[in-house]
C-alpha positions, 0 to 999 in steps of 0.5 A, a space after each residue: 731328161 726333159 728332152 728324152 721325155 719329149 717335154 715342151 720347152 717354154 719361154 726363150 728356150 723354146 724360141 732359140 733351142 731348136 736342136 733335136 738332141 737325137 745323138 745325145 738322147 741315143 747316147 743317154 738311152 744306150 748308157 742307161 740300157 747297158 747300166 740296167 742290163 749290168 745291174 740285172 745280170 750281176 756280172 763282175 765285169 759290169 763296171 768294165 762294160 759301163 766304162 767301155 760304153 762311157 768311153 764310146 758314147 761319153 759320160 752319162 747325162 748330168 743330173 742338172 739337165 733333168 
């Protein structure tokens, strides 16, 4: 989550973790957008949409990364 919010890393992580995480950020935002849209629309097929997106972009980011 800190990468999505563009928080600055400090310490050893700032030195060695130079990956931009662009693909991971895009996947997280796409997943969240689909989830929000499904919640707003209240469709019975919402779960199927979420499962389809998860199959394409992978599971949602783990809470441990927040």
